[in-house]
N, C-alpha and C positions, 0 to 999 in steps of 0.2 A: 126372602129379603137378603139373606147372606150372599146369594148368587149375584144380585145387582150391586151390593155393596162392594164386592171385590172388583167387578168389572168397571165400576165408576170411580174406583179409588184413584186419586191423583197420581200415585206412583205407578199404577198399571197403565194409565193413559199416557204417561210420559214414556213408559217402556214401549208402547205401541208406536209412538212418534219416532223414538230412537230406532226401532226395528224398521219402520218404513223408510227412514232416511238411509239406513244401511242397505236395504234391499234396492233402493233407487240407485245407490252407488254401485252395487253389484250389477244392476241392470245396465248402467252406463258402461261398465267394464266388459260385459259380454257382448254388447253392441259394438264396442270398439274392436273387440277380439274377433268377432264373427262377421261384422258388416251387415247383419240381419236386423232390420227395423221391424218391430212388432206393431200390430194395429193398436191405436191409442185407447179405444174403449175397453178392449179386453185386457190391456196392460194395467189400466187403473184398477179394474175390479180384481185382477189377479194379485197385484201388489198389496192392495188393502187386505185381502184375505191372508196373504202370506205374512204381512206385518202382524196381524192379530195372532196367528199361529206361532210365529217366532217370539212374540211378546210373552205368550204363555210359557213357551219353553225356557225363555230367559228367567221368568219368574219362579218356575218350579225346580230348576236344576241347581245342584250344588256339587262341589268336590269333583269326583271322577266323572259324574254325569255331565257337568259343565265342560270338562276337558273333552269328553267324547263329542259334545255338541259343537264345540269350536272346530274340532278336527273334521267332523262330518260337514259342517257348513263350508269350510274352506275347500274340501274335496268336491262337494256338490257343485259349488260355483265354478270350479275349474272344469269339471266334466261337462257342465252345462255349456260353458263357452266353447269347449272343444267340439261337442256334439252339434251345436249350432253352426260352427264353422264348417264342419264336414258334411252335415246332413240337413241343416236348416230347421232342426227340431231340438227340443230338450230330450234327455235320455229316457228310455223306458226302464223302469225299475226292474221289470222282469228279466232284463238282459244283463243284470249285474254279474251273474255268474260267468258270462262271456268274457268279462274283463280279467278273469283269472287264467285264461288260456295263454301259455307262454308265447305262442306265435303272435297273438293279438297284443300282448304286452310289449314285445320287442318291435312290432310293426307300427302300432298306432299310439301307444302310450309313452314310449321312450323316444322322444324326438326334440327338436329345437324349441318347441312350445312348452316344454316341461318347466321352463323358468317361470312360467306364470303361476304354477302351483304354490310355491312359497309366498307369492304376492297375495293370493287369495287367502292363504292361511294366516298371514299377518293381518289382513283385513278382518278376518273372523276374530282373531285375538284382540284386535282393536275394539270390536263391538263388545266383547266380554269386559275389557277394561273400562270402557265408557259406561257400561251399565253398572258395574260395581261402583264407579265413582259417583254417578248421578243418583243411583238408587241403592244405597248400601243396605237398606232394610226393606226388601220387597214385601208386598202384602201376602198374607197367608190365605189359602183357600184352594188346595190342590184339587179337590173334587169339582168345585164350581168351575175352575179354569179348564180342567181337562174335558168336562162335559161341553162347555161352550166351544172349545176348540174342535171337538168332534162334530158339533153341529155346523160350524163354519166349513169344515172339510166336506161334510155331506152336501151342503148347499153349493159349495164350489164345484164338486164333482158333477152335480146335476146341471150346472150353468154352462159348462164347457163341453161341446161335442167331443173334443180331443183334449187330453191333459198334457200334451207335449208340444203344441204349436208355440211359436215364439212369444205369443202374448201371455202364455202361462207364466206363473211365478214359480221359481224353482223349489221354494220351500213348500208352498201349497200343493204343487204338482206331485212332489214326492209322497206327501202324506195322503193325498187323494188316490194315489196308485196302490197304496199298501193293501186295502181290503180286497181289491180285485186280484192282486198278485197272490195273496194268501188263499182266498176262497177258490179262485179258478185260475191256476197258473197258465193254462193254455190260452186264456183270453176269451174264448167263446165256447159254448157247450156243443162243440162239433168234434167229429172224429171218434166218438165213443158210441155210435149207433143209437144216439138219443132220439133222433128223428129220421124219418125216411121219406124219400120222394115217392109220389104215386103217379098213376097214369094221367090224372087230370093235370098235375103240374107239368109233367113232361110234354103234354099236348099243347099247353098254352105258352110254353117258353122254349127257347132254343139255346140253352147255355152250354150244351155239349155238342156243338155243331161240327161236322166233318164234311169237307168238300174238296175233291180233287178231280182232275180231268182224266187221270189214268191212261193218258196217251203213251204208247210205247216209245222208248228212245233207245235206239241201238248204238248210239255214239258213246254212251257212258262217260260224260264229262267228269273231269276232276272237280272236287268241291273244296273251296277254301272258305271257312267260316271264321271271321275276325270279330271277336268280342272286345270292345274297348271299355275298360273299367270306368263306370260312372258317367259315360257320355250321354248327354241329353240332346235330343233333336233341336231344342231351343237354342243351342250354341251355333247352329248354322244360320247365316243371315237371311236366306230366303224363307226359312221356316219361321224364324222369329218375326219377320215382317208380315208374313202371311197370317200369323195369329196375333199380331200386335203385342209381342212380348218384349221385355227388357232384360236380355240375358247378361249374366255375369261374365261370360266368356264368349268371344266372337271368333269363330273358326272360318274366316273368309277364304284363306288359302287352301284349307282342306276341302271346302266345298268346290272351289275351282278345280282342284286336282281330281276330285271324283267326277266332275262334269267332263273334264278333258279325257278321262279314262273311259267314259261311256257309262257311268253308273246312273241309275235312276234313284233319286232321293225321295223317299216317301214323306209326306207332310203330316199325316195323321196316324202316327204309330203309337200304340199303347204298350207301355212297359208294365208287366203284370204285378210286380211287387218290388220291394226293396231287398237288399242283401244278395250277394253273389250266388249263393247256393240255390236260392229260390228262382232267380232268373235263369240260371244255367239249367236247372231241371226242366223248366218250361221249354227252353230253346232246344234241348237235346232229346227230350222225351215226349214232347207234344201233349203234355197234360198240365193242368193247373198246378201252380206252385203251392207250397204249404201256406195257408192263410192264417194259421195259428201262430201264437207268439214263438214257441220253439219250432224250428224248422226241422222236421223229422223225416221227410220223404227220402232224402238221400240215405239217411241212417237206416231206414226201413229196408232199403235195397241191400246195403252193406250187411245188415244182420239177417238177411234172407227172410224177411217177413212179407216181402212183396216181389213180384216179378216185373222188372222195369219195361221190357220190350221197347227199347229206345231206338232212336234214329241210327246211331253208329252200328248197333247190332244188326239192324235190317240191311244196312249197306254192306257190312262185312259178309253177311250171308249171300250177297249177290256180287261177290268178287272184288269188293273195295278193300284197300289197305286203309285202316283207320288209325288216326293219331290225334292225341290231345296234348298240346304243348302250352303250358302256362308259365308265367314268370314267378308267381308266388309259391311258397312251400306247398307241395302236393298233398302232404298229410293233413293240412288244415281243412276242416269240414269233411274229413274222411274221403277226399277225392282220390287218394291213392288206391282205395278199395272200391269206390263207386265206379270210377271211369272204366276199369276193365269189365265190371259186371254189366255196364251199359253198352259194351261192345267195342271199346277202344283197345287196340293191340299195343300201340306205342304210347306210353303215358309218362310225361316228365314235368318237373316243376323247378323250383329254385335250386334244388339239390344238384341239378345238372351243372350249374355254374360253380357251386362250392366244390364239387368233386373234380371239376376241370382245373380249378386253382390248385388243388392238392396234387393233381397229376403232373403239373408243370412246374411246381415249386415257385421260386422267387420270380421267375420270368412272367408269371401271370398266365391265366388261361387264354386259349385262342378260340375264337368262334369257328363254326364249321366252314366258313369261307376263308379262314386263315388270318382274319383281322384280330386285332388285340381286343380282348374282353377281360381286362385285368381287374375291373371293379367286382368286388365280391357281392354275393347275394345277401347283404345285410338287411335287417328289417323285413319288409314284405318281399324283397327280391331285387333282381337287377333292374336298373333304370331302363327306360324304353330304348335308348340308342343301343345299349348292349343286347337287350332281348331281341329286338327286331333284326339286328345284324346277324345274330345267331340263327334265328329261324329262317332267314333268307338263305343262308348256306344249306341248311337242312332241307328246305323245300327244293332247292336246286338239285341237290343230290337225290332226293326222293323222286322228283319228276324225271330224272335221268334213268332211274333203275326200276321204278314201279308205276304201273298204270292199270286201272284207275285208282285214285286215292281220295280220301276225305280227311282233311286236317282242320282241327279247331284250335284257334289261338286265343289267349287271354293275357293281356298285359297287366302291369301293376303300377306303372309310373304315375298314373292318374288317380291312384288311390291315396287317401289321406295317410301320411302327412305330405304327399306330393313330392317325392324325392326325384329330382331330375338328373342326379348323378354328377360326378366331378367333370366328366367329359363335356356336358352341356354348360356347366358353370365356366369351364375354361374357354368355351367358344364365345362367351360373353366378356371374357377378359377379367373374370372375377376369381380371386384366390379363395381357397377353401375357408380360411379364417374370416375373410371379408364376407363370404356368402353366409356363414353362420350368423355373424353380427347383423347383416342385412335382413336375414330371415326373422331373427328375433325382433328387430325394429319394425319390420313389416307386419308382424303379428298384431301390433297395436296401431300402426299408421295406415296400412293398406291390407286389411285382413284376408281378402280373396286373391292377393297377389300370388301366393304359392300355387293355388289352383290354376290360375291363368297361365303361370309359367309352365306348369306340368302339362297342361293342355296344348300349349304352343310347342313344347318339345315333342309331344306325341304327334301333333299336326305335321311338323317337319319330318319326323322320323317315319311316320306312316306314308307320307308322300314319297320319300326316298325308297321305301320298301316296295311300293307299287311300281315305281319307276324301274327298279331292279327286276321285278317279276316280268315286266313288259319286255325289257331288254333280253332276258333269258328265254322269252317265248312261252313262259308258263301261262300267261293270260289267254293264249290262243285256244286252249282246250280246257278252261277252268271257269266254273261258275263261282263268282266271288260275292259273298254276302257280308256286309259290314253292319254290325249291330252293337248293342251294349248289354252287359249282364243286368244292369239296372240303370235307372235314370236318376242321376244326382244333379245337384246344382240348383240355383235359384233363378228362375226364368220369368218371374212375375214381380211386380211391385206389390200387388195385393195377393200375396201368397197365403194369407190366413183364411180368407172367406171363400175363395173359389176352389172347386174340387179338382182332383187329379193333378195337383201341382207337382207331385213327384212321380208322375206316371207318363211323362212325355218322353217316349223312347226314340230310338233312331233305327232306321232301316234303309240301307242302300244296296241295290242289286245290280250286278253286271254279268250277263250271260256270256259264254264264249264267243258267240256270234252276236254282235251288237244289233243286227237286224231282228233278232228274236225278241228284243224288248217290246215289239208290237204285240207279242203274245201275252205280256205281263199286264197286270192291273195298272190303271193310270196312277200318277203320282198323288192324286187327291184321295185315293181309296183309303178307307179306314182299315188299318192293318194292326196286327198284334204280334208279340213274340211267339205265340202259338202257331202263327202262320209259317214260320221259318222252316221247321222240320217237314211240314206238309209240302212246302214249295220244293225243298231239296229232293224229297221222294218223287214228286211229280216230274221234276226236271231231269232226274236220272232214270225215268221210265219205271219207277217202282211205286207209283201212287196207289196201285191196287193192294199194296202190302201195308197200308196205313194202320190196319188193325183197329185199336180203340183210341187212337190219337184224336185230339181235339184241335181244330183249326181249319183254315181255308187256304188252299194253295193260291199263290199270286198268279198262277197260270189260269185260274178260273176267271174269265172275263165276262162270259155270258151266263145268264141264269144264276147270278150271285144271290143265293137265298139269304134273306135277312136273318141275322143271328143275334144272340145275346152274349155278353161277356162279363165275367166276374173279375174284379181287380181289388187290390188292397194296398195300403201303405203301412207297413208294420211299425214305422217310427212314429206315426201319428195315431195308429190304431184304427184309422178309418177304413171302411170297406165299401165297395161300390158294386152296383148292378147296372150295367149299361146295355141299352137297346140301340142297335145301329140305326133305327128309325129316328132317333134324336131324343131319347129319354134317359135319364140317369137318376139313380138313387144313391145318395151319399149317407152312409149309416155309421153310427157309433160302433165301437169295437164289439159290444155285446149284441149288435144288430137290433136293439130295442127302439132306437129313435132314428128316423131317416128324414132327409130333406130331398124334395123333388126338384130336378133341374131339366131344362131343355137345351138342345144344342143343334147346330147345323152339322150334319154328318160329314160334310165336305170341309168343315173348318171347326173341328171339335174344340180345341183348346182356346180358341179366340171367340167363342160364341155362347158361353154358358150364361143362362138366365134362370134365376130361381123362380119357381112357380108355386101356386097354391094347390096343385093337384095332389090328391092322396097317393100314398105309395102304391105302385102297380103290383107289389108283392106283399103278402101278409107276413107277419113275424114267423109263423110256422113255415111258410114257403121259403123265406130267406134262410132260416136255420136248416131246412131240408136240403137246399141247394148247396150250402157250404159243407154240409155233412157229406153229400155226394162227392164234392170236389176233394174232400179230405180223406175219404176212405180209400186205402190202397187196394190194388188188385192182389188177390191171394197167390201164393206160389203154387204153380201147377205141379202135382205129384208126378 
């Protein structure tokens, strides 16, 4: 009876209403900040659960605990808005430690949007003051309230397949994530040899498919692999129309540029995971990325727990000069140690621009082509105009002195907080001070404006970069592949209920001889990041050296054997099992609950239909497959 007495107390019910009103105000704030509208049904349920949990916290906290509650509420609301703006989801509690990295702090946390943090803190303080004024003497009943809050958290956890989609409530989401974060920090019981695949599972599935033509190629073309940070295939008009998507960004001019240069743009490209290190590992090493919460596959290579046997190493062994030039700090994610072990001889990052500035003093650094590159590598690194101008000069010099070569590029201007640089701002006639004020204003008025501006600058800069390569004659003997490290951005209106919302990747291919495009798979073929290293090996005449890589070369046009593919979205926690024949399982993070979907293999992202079919894989099989994908190859003695 004491339990019901506390919950039905007028003072507690008033606290629930106050908490609900505050959460709705925060909800409006993050919608304004991010531009992401959640689904109404999930939002109502999430906010009611969050209001109850917050009401319990307001009722039982006093003194320093109340101060900590106000501080955490303000910070959580701010981070939720930032994460929704950048990634379309609430934050994963398990990634809290990532926010302590100095590079991450200077790159993503210290930016123009930081002015919103004190606003959310003031809002949290206002809730505290309102509660103290309206309910100066809250009801007693610590045990009853905490038990009831725990029950609400448990029901909430079971009601949502993902705890971080926009419909989730930030308060309820945080508390619902705590048990899983403590009990199982990696997110799924994989990677610890808990389960094993058997011959039966191997025979009935094809998740580790490898297919190349192994045709010899004596020409040894150069290879330029361009990874654009966070680029989604949905940003290209022809692809968004093909799948009936509503993109946040439209890159019409870039699509025209690629068409004029002879690229084939693939319409059904799967991005394997979120986060740069995961996508980069799949693209360079031809293996599944790490599907667990902490991404350790690169670290395993660095710490010599596994042998990578990656694409650059294979090409280096066959006479290629290998180079990896990125714009972001190369030490972040241990790339300064991973890339040489993967086979790259020439590895540089943002430090190249910082050291260049020191070398030339007040005059500012010069790019390799002699043009001004005076902007420093602050935050995540140099903006795209500076970065691409620099790599243009370096490529021109490399092409003059060395052949064949394999160069991989990764920009950073399209990474949150989407810094376009002073040069691009001056091109629009905007002063630095005005740009700062406009950016702050846009954070509330037009939340995705910064993303669009960064993508537009990239579009213009990349077009000029390809023009320069054509003028220099570099394209005449170079296989160029344009892709992305991960697929970001919001390309659906209904991005809560449909699967693979964050897995729409981009892939465009241009062989040295445009007539050779007839040898490549058609534009409607279902492709994945895993296919990129297989294609490069095949195109350079090294397909027979694929080893244990997973994927299918785009040069395989006949006898394309059906395959299965595993994917995931670490920000929502969802994991997927896809069959090219047109079946998909969308599963919770622990792989315990799955929903079955069907799709048209020629129009994947625009044809999903939920079905009543039982999962085509059992729980044991799902765990075994992810175990197999997570287990690293041991170092050979």
